[in-house]
N, C-alpha and C positions, 0 to 999 in steps of 0.2 A: 783064237784070236788076242792083238795085243789092243788097246785104253784107246788107244787111235780110230785102228777099227773099229771098233764097236761106238765109239763115238761117231764114225758115220753112219756104220749101218740100222744106230737109232736115231741121228739128227738131235743128238740132246751135245753142246760140249763134252767134254776130259773132268773139268771142273764139278759138272752135274757130275758123271757117276761114283768119282770120285767121294762127295759132301753121298751119295745113294748109296756109298755102301759103307762111309764111316758110319750113318747113323743106322745101320741094320733091313736096310729093303734092300741091298741089293747083297751076296758073299759072291764074287766070283774065286774059280779056281786059283790057285798058285801052281806056280813054272817051279820046277827044279827049283830056277836064278831068281825066284821069286818074285818073281814077277805074277801081272795078274791072268791072268788068264778064260776071252771069255768062251761060252758058248752060244752055239743058237740062242737057246734058252731059255740064256743069262740077254741075248740082246730083243730078241720079243719081251722080257718082262720090262730090258726100261724103254719097250715103245709101246709097254702097257700103260707104261710111269708117264713117262712123251704123254702122251693120249690124254692119262683121269689131269695128268694138272692145266692142259690148254680146258681142262676144262673146269676146273677153276678149284677141281678140288684138293680138300688140304695134304700134309705130309702125311698124319694119321687116317688120314681116309683114304688117301692110298694101299697103307699098309695091309687097312682095313682091306682094302676089295682085292687088295695083292693077292691076302692070302685065302679067299672069299675064287679069286679061280684057282689058284692052285690044287683046293678043295673042288676032287671031284663028286664027295656025299656034301657041298653043302647045301643049302638050300635057299634059291632066287629070290627070297623073296627075304633074306639079309640085305641082302643086295642093294632092291630097291627101296626096301629101307633107309639106305646108306646111302641111293640118288636122290630117294623125295625129298628124304631134311636135304641136299646142299639145295634139292631143286628151290624148296621154301625160301633159305637164306637170300638166290639175285635174288628168286622175288624181294621178297627185303631194300637190298643194295638197287635195286630195280625204283622200283616206288618210291625212296629213300630217295636214288639220283631225282624222280621226275617233282620231288615238289621239292630241287633247291633248283632245280629248276622252272621251275615256276616262281617261286621268289625270284631268283633274281633273273629271271626274262620284264619279271613286274618290275621292280627298283630300274628296270633298263631305258625301258620305257615309261617312266616317270620321272628322268630325266631329260629335262631340254637340249644338254648338250651345249649348253651355248660357253657365253665369257661372265655369267653371273656366274658370283658362289657358293651359293642356295645348290643341292646338286640332296635329291634322295639317295641317289646308291652308300653313299655316304655314310647319310642321317638315317636305312637303314641298316649300316651294317652298327653303328655304333649302338643300340636299342639292344644288341645282343653281345657289349663288351659293361652294359652299366652292371 
C-alpha cells in the first residue's frame, strides 16, 4: 500500500511516517517505481509507534520498545524497565505541575483583583526575576 493508505490505516499523518522513515524507525519496501510500499507489518509498527507516542514515550524509547517488540527472545524485564522509567518521569512532571498550580493558586487568592495598582501576582512573579 502507498503512504496515504498506510497513513489512513495507522491514523498518522504522512509527514510523521516520512519522519519515522528518515530517522530509521520504519523502513518501508520500495516498489520498482521507487515509491514506498507499506505492508500490514509496517502499518502494525506504525500503530504501535503512534500508541507509544500518545503515552509520551520519546523517540529513543520508542526505538527501544519497537526493537523489543520485534525480538521474540526479549526479556519482559527490559520492557518493564523502560515503562517504569517513563512512569517515573511522568510522576515527576505531575508533581512539578501540582507545585506550579499551588503557587499560582496562592498568588491568585492573594490578589484582590480590584482597581488598586498593587498586585501580589506581579510581586510573586518578580521574586523569580531578580
